[in-house]
Structures are given as C-alpha cells and as structure tokens.
C-alpha positions as CSV (number, residue, x, y, z in Angstrom):
1,X,0.0,0.0,0.0
2,X,2.8,2.4,0.9
3,X,4.6,1.5,-2.1
4,X,1.8,2.3,-4.3
5,X,1.3,5.7,-2.8
6,X,4.9,6.4,-3.2
7,X,4.6,5.6,-6.9
8,X,1.6,7.7,-7.3
9,X,3.3,10.6,-5.6
10,X,6.2,10.2,-7.7
11,X,4.1,10.1,-10.9
12,X,2.3,13.3,-9.7
13,X,5.5,15.1,-9.1
14,X,6.9,14.1,-12.5
15,X,3.6,15.2,-14.3
16,X,3.7,18.4,-12.2
17,X,7.2,19.1,-13.5
18,X,6.3,18.7,-17.2
19,X,3.5,21.3,-17.0
20,X,4.1,24.9,-18.3
21,X,4.8,27.7,-16.1
22,X,1.6,29.6,-17.0
23,X,-0.4,26.4,-16.4
24,X,1.1,26.0,-13.0
25,X,0.5,29.6,-11.9
26,X,-3.1,29.4,-13.4
27,X,-3.9,26.0,-12.0
28,X,-2.6,26.8,-8.5
29,X,-4.6,30.1,-8.1
30,X,-7.7,28.5,-9.7
31,X,-7.5,25.5,-7.4
32,X,-7.2,27.6,-4.3
33,X,-10.1,29.9,-5.5
34,X,-12.3,26.9,-6.3
35,X,-11.6,25.2,-3.1
36,X,-12.6,28.4,-1.3
37,X,-15.8,28.9,-3.5
38,X,-16.9,25.2,-3.1
39,X,-16.4,25.5,0.8
40,X,-18.3,28.7,0.8
41,X,-21.1,27.2,-1.4
42,X,-21.4,24.2,0.6
43,X,-21.6,26.4,3.8
44,X,-24.3,28.6,2.3
45,X,-26.2,25.6,0.9
46,X,-26.1,23.9,4.4
47,X,-27.3,27.1,6.0
48,X,-29.9,27.5,3.2
49,X,-31.3,24.0,3.9
50,X,-31.3,24.5,7.6
51,X,-33.1,27.7,7.2
52,X,-35.6,26.2,4.7
53,X,-36.2,23.3,7.2
54,X,-36.8,25.8,10.1
55,X,-39.3,27.8,7.8
56,X,-40.9,24.6,7.0
57,X,-41.2,23.5,10.5
58,X,-42.5,27.0,11.7
59,X,-45.0,27.0,8.8
60,X,-46.2,23.5,9.4
61,X,-46.6,24.2,13.2
62,X,-48.6,27.3,12.3
63,X,-51.0,25.6,9.8
64,X,-51.4,22.5,12.0
65,X,-52.2,24.7,15.0
66,X,-54.8,26.5,13.0
67,X,-56.4,23.2,11.9
68,X,-56.2,22.1,15.5
69,X,-57.9,25.2,16.4
70,X,-60.7,24.7,13.8
71,X,-61.2,20.9,14.6
72,X,-61.2,21.8,18.3
73,X,-64.1,24.3,17.5
74,X,-65.9,21.7,15.6
75,X,-65.7,19.1,18.2
76,X,-66.8,21.8,21.0
77,X,-70.0,22.3,18.9
78,X,-70.4,18.5,19.1
79,X,-69.8,18.5,22.9
80,X,-72.2,21.4,23.2
81,X,-75.0,19.6,21.5
82,X,-74.2,16.5,23.7
83,X,-74.0,18.6,26.9
84,X,-77.3,20.4,26.1
85,X,-79.0,17.2,25.5
86,X,-77.9,15.6,28.7
87,X,-78.0,18.5,31.1
88,X,-80.9,20.4,29.8
89,X,-83.2,17.7,28.8
90,X,-82.3,14.1,30.0
91,X,-81.3,15.4,33.5
92,X,-84.7,17.2,33.9
93,X,-86.9,14.5,32.6
94,X,-88.7,11.5,34.0
95,X,-88.9,9.0,31.3
96,X,-92.0,7.5,32.8
97,X,-94.1,10.6,32.5
98,X,-92.0,12.8,30.2
99,X,-91.2,12.5,26.5
100,X,-87.9,13.9,25.2
101,X,-88.8,13.5,21.5
102,X,-89.5,17.1,20.9
103,X,-86.5,18.4,22.7
104,X,-84.1,16.0,20.8
105,X,-85.8,16.8,17.3
106,X,-85.5,20.5,18.1
107,X,-81.7,20.0,18.9
108,X,-81.1,18.0,15.8
109,X,-82.9,20.7,13.6
110,X,-80.7,23.3,15.0
111,X,-77.5,21.5,14.2
112,X,-78.5,19.2,11.3
113,X,-75.7,20.6,9.0
114,X,-73.3,19.0,11.4
115,X,-75.2,16.0,12.6
116,X,-76.5,12.8,11.3
117,X,-78.4,11.6,14.3
118,X,-78.9,12.0,18.1
119,X,-79.9,8.7,19.9
120,X,-80.6,7.9,23.6
121,X,-80.4,4.3,24.6
122,X,-81.0,2.4,27.9
123,X,-78.5,0.2,29.5
124,X,-80.4,-2.8,28.0
125,X,-80.1,-1.5,24.6
126,X,-83.6,-0.2,24.1
127,X,-84.2,3.1,22.3
128,X,-85.5,5.9,24.4
129,X,-85.5,8.6,21.7
130,X,-84.1,9.2,18.4
131,X,-83.8,12.1,15.8
132,X,-84.2,12.1,12.8
133,X,-84.4,8.3,12.1
134,X,-86.1,5.8,14.5
135,X,-86.4,2.5,12.8
136,X,-83.6,0.0,13.8
137,X,-82.0,-2.2,11.2
138,X,-82.9,-5.9,11.6
139,X,-80.6,-7.9,13.8
140,X,-78.8,-4.7,15.0
141,X,-78.6,-4.3,18.8
142,X,-77.4,-0.9,20.0
143,X,-75.8,-2.4,23.2
144,X,-73.6,-4.5,21.1
145,X,-72.0,-1.5,19.4
146,X,-68.5,-0.3,20.0
147,X,-69.5,3.1,21.0
148,X,-72.1,1.8,23.4
149,X,-69.5,-0.6,25.2
150,X,-66.8,2.2,25.2
151,X,-69.2,4.5,27.0
152,X,-70.4,2.1,29.6
153,X,-66.9,0.9,30.3
154,X,-65.8,4.5,31.1
155,X,-68.7,6.4,32.2
156,X,-66.9,9.5,33.3
157,X,-65.4,10.1,29.8
158,X,-66.7,11.1,26.2
159,X,-65.6,8.7,23.5
160,X,-64.9,9.5,19.9
161,X,-65.0,6.6,17.4
162,X,-63.0,6.4,14.1
163,X,-65.0,7.2,10.8
164,X,-67.6,4.5,10.0
165,X,-70.8,4.2,8.0
166,X,-74.0,4.8,10.1
167,X,-75.3,1.4,10.5
168,X,-78.2,1.6,13.2
169,X,-81.1,2.9,11.4
170,X,-82.8,2.2,8.1
171,X,-82.8,5.3,5.8
172,X,-85.6,5.5,3.4
173,X,-83.5,7.4,1.1
174,X,-80.8,4.7,1.1
175,X,-78.1,7.1,2.2
176,X,-75.4,5.7,4.3
177,X,-73.2,8.4,5.6
178,X,-69.8,8.4,7.0
179,X,-70.0,9.5,10.6
180,X,-67.8,10.0,13.8
181,X,-69.6,8.9,16.9
182,X,-69.5,10.8,20.1
183,X,-70.9,8.6,22.9
184,X,-71.1,9.1,26.7
185,X,-72.7,7.5,29.7
186,X,-75.8,9.3,31.0
187,X,-78.2,8.8,34.0
188,X,-81.7,8.1,33.0
189,X,-84.7,8.6,35.5
190,X,-87.8,6.5,35.4
191,X,-90.4,6.7,38.1
192,X,-87.9,8.4,40.3
193,X,-85.3,5.6,39.8
194,X,-81.9,6.3,38.2
195,X,-80.3,3.8,35.9
196,X,-77.6,4.0,33.2
197,X,-77.9,4.9,29.5
198,X,-75.9,6.2,26.6
199,X,-76.2,9.2,24.6
200,X,-75.0,9.0,21.0
201,X,-74.2,12.1,18.7
202,X,-73.1,11.1,15.3
203,X,-71.3,13.7,13.5
204,X,-71.1,14.0,9.8
205,X,-67.6,13.0,8.7
206,X,-67.7,15.5,5.8
207,X,-67.3,18.3,8.4
208,X,-64.0,16.9,9.5
209,X,-63.0,16.1,6.1
210,X,-63.6,19.7,4.9
211,X,-61.5,21.1,7.7
212,X,-58.6,19.1,6.3
213,X,-59.3,19.1,2.6
214,X,-58.6,22.9,2.2
215,X,-55.4,22.9,4.2
216,X,-52.2,23.2,2.1
217,X,-48.7,22.6,3.4
218,X,-47.1,23.7,0.1
219,X,-45.8,21.5,-2.6
220,X,-46.2,17.8,-1.9
221,X,-46.9,18.3,1.8
222,X,-50.1,17.1,3.3
223,X,-52.1,16.7,6.7
224,X,-53.8,13.6,8.1
225,X,-55.6,12.7,11.4
226,X,-55.2,9.6,13.5
227,X,-56.8,8.2,16.6
228,X,-55.0,7.5,19.8
229,X,-54.4,3.9,18.6
230,X,-53.0,5.0,15.3
231,X,-56.1,4.3,13.1
232,X,-56.6,6.8,10.4
233,X,-59.5,9.1,10.7
234,X,-58.8,11.3,7.7
235,X,-56.1,11.1,5.1
236,X,-56.1,13.0,1.7
237,X,-54.9,9.7,0.0
238,X,-57.0,7.1,1.9
239,X,-58.2,5.3,-1.3
240,X,-54.5,4.7,-2.2
241,X,-53.9,3.5,1.5
242,X,-56.9,1.2,1.5
243,X,-55.8,-0.2,-1.8
244,X,-52.3,-0.9,-0.4
245,X,-50.8,1.1,-3.2
246,X,-49.5,3.6,-0.6
247,X,-48.2,3.2,2.9
248,X,-48.3,5.6,5.8
249,X,-46.3,5.6,9.1
250,X,-49.6,6.2,11.2
251,X,-49.1,3.4,13.7
252,X,-45.7,4.7,14.9
253,X,-46.9,8.2,14.9
254,X,-49.5,7.4,17.6
255,X,-46.4,7.1,20.0
256,X,-44.8,10.5,19.0
257,X,-45.1,13.3,21.4
258,X,-46.1,16.7,20.0
259,X,-43.4,18.4,18.1
260,X,-41.5,18.3,14.8
261,X,-39.4,15.3,13.6
262,X,-37.2,14.4,10.7
263,X,-37.6,10.9,9.7
264,X,-36.9,8.4,6.9
265,X,-40.0,6.4,5.8
266,X,-40.0,4.2,2.7
267,X,-36.6,5.5,1.8
268,X,-37.8,9.2,1.6
269,X,-36.6,11.8,4.1
270,X,-39.4,13.9,5.4
271,X,-40.3,16.5,8.1
272,X,-43.1,15.5,10.3
273,X,-45.1,17.7,12.7
274,X,-47.3,16.1,15.4
275,X,-50.1,18.0,17.4
276,X,-52.6,16.3,19.7
277,X,-56.2,17.1,19.7
278,X,-57.2,18.1,23.3
279,X,-59.5,15.6,25.0
280,X,-60.0,13.2,22.0
281,X,-56.7,11.4,22.0
282,X,-56.5,12.2,18.3
283,X,-53.3,13.6,16.7
284,X,-52.9,15.8,13.7
285,X,-49.8,14.8,11.5
286,X,-48.3,17.3,8.9
287,X,-45.9,15.5,6.5
288,X,-43.5,17.5,4.1
289,X,-41.1,15.5,2.0
290,X,-37.6,16.9,2.2
291,X,-37.3,16.9,-1.5
292,X,-40.3,19.1,-1.7
293,X,-38.2,21.7,0.5
294,X,-35.4,21.9,-1.9
295,X,-37.8,21.6,-4.9
296,X,-39.7,24.8,-3.7
297,X,-36.5,26.6,-3.7
298,X,-35.2,25.4,-7.2
299,X,-35.2,28.8,-8.8
300,X,-32.9,30.1,-5.9
301,X,-30.7,27.0,-6.3
302,X,-30.3,27.5,-10.1
303,X,-29.6,31.1,-9.4
304,X,-26.9,30.3,-6.6
305,X,-25.3,27.7,-9.1
306,X,-25.3,30.4,-11.9
307,X,-23.6,32.9,-9.6
308,X,-21.1,30.2,-8.5
309,X,-20.3,29.3,-12.1
310,X,-20.0,32.8,-13.1
311,X,-17.6,33.5,-10.3
312,X,-15.6,30.5,-11.1
313,X,-15.4,31.5,-14.6
314,X,-14.4,35.0,-13.7
315,X,-11.7,33.6,-11.4
316,X,-10.3,31.4,-14.3
317,X,-10.4,34.3,-16.6
318,X,-8.5,36.6,-14.2
319,X,-6.0,33.9,-13.3
320,X,-5.4,33.1,-17.1
321,X,-4.9,36.8,-17.9
322,X,-2.5,37.3,-14.9
323,X,-0.6,34.1,-15.6
324,X,-0.2,34.8,-19.3
325,X,1.2,38.2,-18.5
326,X,3.8,36.4,-16.3
327,X,4.3,33.4,-18.5
328,X,3.9,34.6,-22.3
329,X,7.6,35.8,-22.5
330,X,8.8,32.6,-21.1
331,X,6.4,30.5,-23.3
332,X,7.3,32.5,-26.5
333,X,11.1,31.9,-25.7
334,X,10.3,28.1,-25.1
335,X,8.6,27.9,-28.6
336,X,11.6,29.5,-30.2
337,X,13.9,26.9,-28.5
338,X,11.5,24.1,-29.4
339,X,11.8,25.3,-33.1
340,X,15.5,25.1,-32.8
341,X,15.1,21.5,-31.5
342,X,13.1,20.6,-34.5
343,X,15.8,21.9,-36.7
344,X,14.5,25.2,-37.7
345,X,17.6,27.5,-37.5
346,X,16.0,30.3,-39.2
347,X,13.5,30.7,-36.4
348,X,13.3,34.2,-34.7
349,X,14.2,34.1,-31.0
350,X,11.5,35.8,-29.0
351,X,13.0,38.6,-26.7
352,X,10.5,40.2,-24.2
353,X,9.3,40.3,-20.6
354,X,11.5,41.1,-17.6
355,X,15.1,41.8,-17.9
356,X,16.2,38.3,-16.9
357,X,14.1,36.7,-19.7
358,X,15.3,39.3,-22.2
359,X,19.0,38.5,-21.3
360,X,18.4,34.8,-21.7
361,X,16.7,35.4,-25.0
362,X,19.9,37.4,-26.3
363,X,22.2,34.6,-25.2
364,X,20.1,31.9,-27.1
365,X,20.0,34.3,-30.1
366,X,23.8,34.6,-30.0
367,X,24.2,30.9,-29.7
368,X,21.9,30.3,-32.6
369,X,23.9,32.7,-34.7
370,X,27.1,30.8,-34.1
371,X,25.2,27.4,-34.7
372,X,23.9,28.6,-38.1
373,X,27.5,29.7,-39.1
374,X,28.8,26.2,-38.1
375,X,25.9,24.5,-39.9
376,X,26.6,26.4,-43.0
377,X,30.1,25.5,-42.8
378,X,29.5,21.8,-42.3
379,X,26.9,21.6,-45.1
380,X,29.4,23.4,-47.4
381,X,32.0,20.9,-46.4
382,X,29.8,17.9,-46.9
383,X,28.6,19.0,-50.2
384,X,32.1,19.5,-51.4
385,X,32.9,16.0,-50.1
386,X,29.9,14.6,-51.8
387,X,31.0,16.2,-55.2
388,X,34.5,15.0,-54.7
389,X,33.3,11.5,-54.1
390,X,30.9,11.6,-57.3
391,X,33.8,13.1,-59.4
392,X,36.2,10.6,-58.1
393,X,33.8,7.6,-58.9
394,X,32.9,8.9,-62.2
395,X,36.6,9.5,-63.0
396,X,37.2,5.8,-62.6
397,X,37.4,5.0,-66.2
398,X,39.7,2.2,-67.0
399,X,41.9,3.0,-70.1
400,X,41.7,-0.6,-71.2
401,X,38.4,0.0,-72.9
402,X,39.8,3.1,-74.6
403,X,42.9,1.1,-75.7
404,X,40.8,-1.8,-77.2
405,X,38.4,0.6,-79.1
406,X,41.4,2.5,-80.6
407,X,43.0,-0.8,-81.5
408,X,39.9,-1.9,-83.3
409,X,39.8,1.3,-85.2
410,X,43.4,0.9,-86.3
411,X,42.7,-2.7,-87.4
412,X,39.7,-1.4,-89.5
413,X,41.9,1.2,-91.1
414,X,44.6,-1.1,-91.9
415,X,42.1,-3.5,-93.5
416,X,40.7,-0.5,-95.6
417,X,37.3,-0.9,-93.7
418,X,37.0,2.9,-93.6
419,X,33.2,3.2,-93.1
420,X,33.3,1.0,-90.1
421,X,36.2,2.8,-88.7
422,X,34.5,6.3,-89.2
423,X,31.3,4.9,-87.6
424,X,33.4,3.6,-84.6
425,X,35.3,6.9,-84.2
426,X,32.0,9.0,-84.5
427,X,30.4,6.7,-81.8
428,X,33.4,7.0,-79.5
429,X,33.4,10.8,-79.9
430,X,29.8,11.1,-79.1
431,X,30.0,8.8,-76.2
432,X,32.8,11.0,-74.7
433,X,30.7,14.1,-75.6
434,X,27.8,12.7,-73.6
435,X,30.2,11.6,-70.8
436,X,31.4,15.0,-70.4
437,X,27.9,16.7,-70.8
438,X,29.4,20.2,-70.2
439,X,30.4,19.3,-66.6
440,X,26.9,18.4,-65.5
441,X,26.4,15.3,-63.5
442,X,22.5,15.0,-64.1
443,X,21.3,14.6,-67.6
444,X,18.0,13.4,-69.2
445,X,17.3,9.6,-69.4
446,X,17.0,10.3,-73.2
447,X,20.7,11.4,-73.2
448,X,21.8,8.5,-70.9
449,X,20.1,6.0,-73.2
450,X,21.8,7.6,-76.3
451,X,25.1,7.4,-74.7
452,X,24.3,3.6,-74.1
453,X,23.5,3.1,-77.6
454,X,26.8,4.8,-78.8
455,X,28.5,2.4,-76.4
456,X,26.6,-0.5,-78.0
457,X,27.5,0.5,-81.4
458,X,31.2,0.3,-80.7
459,X,30.8,-3.1,-78.8
460,X,28.6,-4.7,-81.5
461,X,31.2,-3.8,-84.2
462,X,33.8,-5.5,-82.1
463,X,31.6,-8.6,-81.1
464,X,29.9,-9.1,-84.6
465,X,27.0,-11.5,-84.4
466,X,27.5,-12.2,-80.7
467,X,24.2,-10.6,-79.5
468,X,21.3,-8.5,-80.2
469,X,20.0,-5.4,-78.5
470,X,16.4,-4.2,-78.0
471,X,15.1,-1.1,-76.2
472,X,11.7,-0.8,-74.7
473,X,11.2,2.8,-73.5
474,X,8.3,4.7,-72.1
475,X,8.3,8.1,-73.9
476,X,7.4,10.0,-70.8
477,X,10.6,8.5,-69.0
478,X,12.8,10.3,-71.5
479,X,12.3,13.6,-69.9
480,X,13.1,12.4,-66.4
481,X,16.4,13.1,-64.7
482,X,19.2,10.8,-64.1
483,X,22.9,10.9,-63.2
484,X,25.2,10.0,-66.3
485,X,27.1,6.7,-66.9
486,X,24.8,4.3,-64.9
487,X,23.3,2.3,-67.9
488,X,26.6,1.9,-69.8
489,X,28.3,-0.1,-66.9
490,X,25.4,-2.5,-66.8
491,X,25.5,-3.1,-70.5
492,X,29.2,-3.6,-70.2
493,X,28.7,-6.0,-67.4
494,X,26.2,-8.1,-69.5
495,X,28.6,-8.1,-72.6
496,X,31.7,-9.1,-70.9
497,X,30.2,-11.7,-68.6
498,X,27.0,-13.0,-70.5
499,X,27.5,-12.3,-74.1
500,X,31.2,-13.1,-74.8
501,X,30.7,-16.7,-74.9
502,X,27.4,-16.4,-77.0
503,X,27.4,-17.3,-80.7
504,X,24.7,-15.2,-82.3
505,X,21.9,-16.1,-79.8
506,X,22.6,-13.4,-77.0
507,X,19.9,-11.0,-76.2
508,X,20.1,-7.8,-74.2
509,X,16.9,-5.7,-73.5
510,X,17.0,-2.3,-72.0
511,X,13.6,-1.3,-70.5
512,X,12.5,1.9,-69.1
513,X,9.2,2.2,-67.1
514,X,7.3,3.6,-64.1
515,X,6.2,1.9,-61.0
516,X,4.0,4.0,-58.5
517,X,6.1,7.1,-58.1
518,X,9.5,5.7,-59.2
519,X,11.4,5.4,-62.4
520,X,13.0,2.0,-63.3
521,X,15.6,1.1,-65.9
522,X,16.2,-2.5,-66.4
523,X,19.0,-4.2,-68.4
524,X,18.0,-7.8,-69.1
525,X,20.3,-10.5,-70.6
526,X,19.8,-14.1,-71.4
527,X,23.2,-15.3,-70.3
528,X,24.0,-18.2,-67.9
529,X,23.0,-16.2,-64.7
530,X,25.1,-15.6,-61.8
531,X,25.5,-17.9,-58.6
532,X,23.7,-16.6,-55.6
533,X,26.7,-16.1,-53.4
534,X,28.4,-14.1,-56.1
535,X,25.3,-12.1,-56.8
536,X,24.9,-11.2,-53.1
537,X,28.6,-9.5,-53.3
538,X,28.3,-7.7,-56.5
539,X,27.3,-4.5,-55.0
540,X,29.7,-4.6,-52.2
541,X,32.7,-2.4,-53.2
542,X,35.1,-4.2,-51.1
543,X,34.9,-7.4,-52.9
544,X,34.1,-6.2,-56.5
545,X,36.9,-6.2,-59.0
546,X,37.2,-4.9,-62.6
547,X,39.2,-6.8,-65.1
548,X,37.7,-5.4,-68.2
549,X,35.6,-2.5,-69.6
550,X,35.4,1.1,-68.6
551,X,36.1,0.5,-64.9
552,X,32.7,1.8,-63.7
553,X,31.7,-1.3,-61.8
554,X,28.1,-2.1,-60.4
555,X,29.1,-1.1,-56.7
556,X,30.3,2.3,-58.2
557,X,26.9,2.7,-60.0
558,X,25.0,2.0,-57.0
559,X,27.0,4.2,-54.8
560,X,26.7,7.1,-57.1
561,X,22.8,6.7,-57.2
562,X,22.6,6.6,-53.5
563,X,24.8,9.7,-53.1
564,X,22.8,11.7,-55.6
565,X,19.1,10.6,-54.6
566,X,19.2,8.9,-51.2
567,X,19.7,5.4,-49.6
568,X,16.1,4.1,-50.8
569,X,17.3,4.4,-54.4
570,X,20.2,2.4,-56.3
571,X,20.8,-0.7,-58.0
572,X,19.5,-4.2,-57.6
573,X,20.8,-7.5,-59.3
574,X,18.3,-10.2,-59.8
575,X,19.7,-13.5,-61.4
576,X,18.9,-17.1,-61.6
577,X,21.3,-19.7,-63.0
578,X,20.4,-20.8,-66.5
579,X,17.7,-18.1,-66.9
580,X,19.9,-14.8,-67.2
581,X,20.3,-11.7,-65.2
582,X,18.5,-8.5,-64.6
583,X,20.3,-5.3,-63.3
584,X,17.6,-2.9,-62.0
585,X,18.1,0.8,-61.5
586,X,15.5,2.6,-59.2
587,X,15.4,6.3,-59.5
588,X,13.0,9.1,-58.3
589,X,10.6,10.5,-61.0
590,X,12.0,14.0,-61.4
591,X,11.3,16.1,-64.6
592,X,14.7,17.4,-65.8
593,X,13.4,20.7,-67.2
594,X,11.7,21.6,-63.8
595,X,14.8,20.6,-61.9
596,X,17.0,22.9,-64.2
597,X,14.7,25.7,-63.4
598,X,14.8,25.2,-59.7
599,X,18.7,25.1,-60.0
600,X,18.7,28.3,-61.9
601,X,16.5,30.1,-59.2
C-alpha cells in the first residue's frame, strides 16, 4: 500500500514538473479559489437547507395549530350538543311521565348541518328517543355496538370513534353516511329511579374532512388525522392507502409526542409535525417530504449555481490573464527553442518580458547565430566532399576500354574498312561528348540511353553476331532526370560476362518504365546467370573487381545513385542460373526541365 502511494506521488511530481509555467500559476490560483468557492457554497447551501427546514417547521406548526383550532371548535360544537341534550333535557326529565322526543328533534334541527343523528339508549339496549331516524335495522342491537360498550366501560369520559358508516337505522333514502360517533354514559330517570344509559351523537364526517381538505402545506406536503391507537380518521390519499398502493407511518405516529421530527420512511426523508387534539386522543400529523423543501427553492438554487459558475469562470479568466502576462515571454522563448530543436535554425528568437528573460533570449540568439554559421560550414564541407566523391567515382574509367576501342579502329583502317572505322570513331566521340555533358552530373534519361546506344554501337562492331540489343522505352521517361554513366556499366557487365561466350543467340533488352512514383531502368540478358553467393556481393565495393571494360563497376553505380538521390534508391541485381540476369536501376521520378529551372533560381 505504501509502495503504491509512493509511486503515485512520484508520478504526480513528474507530471507536475512537465507542466508549463503559465499552467502551474493558473491552476494553482484557480484551485485555491475553487476550493474556497466550493467550501463557501457548501456552507451557504447547508445554511440554506437548515433555514428552509426551520421555515418549513414553523410553517407546518402554524398551519397545524390553525387546523387544530378549527377542529377543536368543531368538536366543541358536538360536545355542546351532547351537553345540552344531557344537562338540559335528560337530567330534567322522568322518562315514565315525560317525552324527550320534541327536545331531541329541536336540537337536531338546530344542528342538522353538522349532525347525522342523536340517539338515547337504555343500558339494556332499548331506544329511548332518536332524531331524525327511528327504525332500527334488523338484527342490530345498540348495546352491542363499540360506541355503546366504550361509553359504559368508562362512564366519566366522552368517547370519539373512528369514521364508520351509520349502521343503526334504516334510511328511506338509502343514504349511508360516514360518521364519527361521540358517545357518553348518562343517568336516565324512570319513576324516580336512576339507571344507566348512553347518549350518542353521530357527527357528519364530511365536516371534519372539509377542515383538512382545504389545508395546504405547500408542494407535496399534506395533513392527516389519526386516533390515539394510530387508526386513520382522515387522510387525503385514503383510497391509495386502503388499496395498499401507498403506505403511511400512522401506527408509529401514535407514540410520538407533540413536536417536529425528521424521519426516513420508505427510503424518503421527510419533516413530520405532530399535534394532539385536546381531550379526544386524536393526533394531527403534518408531513412534508424533504425533496419538496429543496424543490420549492429550485429557482434560488439555479440562481446560486449560476452565480457560483460565473464567479468560477471570472476567477479562471482573471487567473489566465494574470498568468499569461507572467508566462507569455517564457512561453514564446520556449517555442523559439523548440523550433531550434526541430531543426528550424531560421526561427526568430523571442526577446521580451522582464530583464532576466530578455537577457536569456539574447544569449540563445547569439548561440543560434553561431550554430547557423557552424551548420553552414558543415553543409558546405559535406557538399564539397559529396561532389568530390561523385567526381572520383565518375573518373574511374579504365583506359583498357579506350585502348581496345582504338586498337579496333586501327585494325579497321589497316584493312581498309573505312566506313566501319569512321562509324566507330564517331560513336566514340559522341560517347565521350555525352560523358562530359558540359560538366553536368545530371542529364536526361534520353541522353543516358543515347550514350548507351553509342557504347553498344562500338561493342557490336567488336563482337559481330554475338548478340542483339532491344530498347523498350516509355516516352514519358525520356524527360526524367538521371545521373550520367549508370546504364553503360550495366551493359558492359552483360557483354563481358554473359554475351562474350554467346554465338549469335545473345539478347540484351533495355527497359524503361514507371512503377508507382519511381522510375525503373532494367538491363536484362539471357546469359547463364550468376551464382547466388556471387550475386549477393556484386554491390559490395570491398569485394568487387574490374578486369575489363570502362572500370565503372556495379558497386560504383549503386553508390553514385545513392549519393545523388538517397539510400532508398540504387541498383538491384536479380539473377537465376540458366535463366539470365536483370540489373534494375531505381530512380526518383524528377522532370529534368523543372529541376533545371529550380537550380537556376
């Protein structure tokens, strides 16, 4: 582990060293500024979220307090109805002689917008009085109902049920309303005797529903109501809950004390506010998903991000500007030095910036001037050396060829073969004229082939009926450039080593053609061929010897071509015993007239 850390640190240091001066200045200041901006942004965002949560908490508490106040007022009205019925009617009536039907109907009519029914039941389940409905459903016993049993178990308390469908009486309109039952134990008097009974007030659930339906916690927040046991009394999404599509944390909420909490339910973080409803044991729950808090402030977040990005961009721009003013002179000087490294010794050396950098630039400029002078001297020396080598190679003409030719001319004259002698002298003169070529080393392919033809004229007169010669020339190749005296040595090699032993069936073919972007000149003979080990050494000057001919050997030709045009060009010998030999010259395709114009310029 430690070794890997050291390697990474070393790699980082090496990468850091390779960066430019401007980059290091810019990235250092930018990194410091960005760290500061990010730290500041995180701090502000954290404070913003905390403030938003506090605002949500306060807002939820204020809304829930108002809902609690409204619900408490609604329930007080129900209690008032129950108290009025009990203390003003039941307490003052003897059921043996008094009827309470009128009073209960009057009380119902006064509050019918809030009520569904008012019922007085004796402890044995017998109805005493009801309003507005009076016909019990079949097989329904009031004393078996939950509200009845709760009231009889704790006679000193009022009891509120969870919402349920009114199921005591038959409704002729077949309306079955959702109600919340308020039940209490009462003392009934009959013939002066007191016994227990139950007073039931069924509140219309729509009244409670209306109190919660119009409440808005903002965004995706909502409020719901539960009993002391956690049973849901009202929920804005009760259909989804009953269908098990949605879940709610209502059971656990029953154990929460009043206050505000942050919890995670179903992988969702949310703010929960709990408020108990007085004497009922009910609890009002306000829920605001945390994502709703940030979503409500999306525009502020976008604006803050925009300000942050703009500030970062401004910092980067200022850092780039300042660092460029510091680093540009060094950068320009570095580019000048890089141009020198790439071989451009004519590049201008940038001199600017502070005194130290200007002084460094002048030193480099002086050094470049000296280098240019030394390079020019070296180039001139190498050019002179190359020219001397070419001249030396070209001047290696063996006098043996000239002696044999002149001897043949003398023999022809002595035998009064004057036309042949004249032709041989003329060919020899023209051969030497092209060889001299006004001191130019480069001539056209046309002139080089003409030189070869004059040479062949002389040799064919000396070796009568030994061989035939054929030229296959691409007309376009005649205008190309070559160096002189490269085809004649190949012909000489074919004549002395392949044709000399022939008896009229020797063939030499000179082919000139293009392949891709190069020019090729092949000298092909049908001699006996050359052994492989000899063929491999023919172009090696160290082992090549000259016994006859002009003295311009194959290695000489190969060397001269490479000195003139480059190592990729030259001579190739292809031979197979019993099938003959091909000497192939490869040259660049250069138009002689265009080259001459360039040389003049």
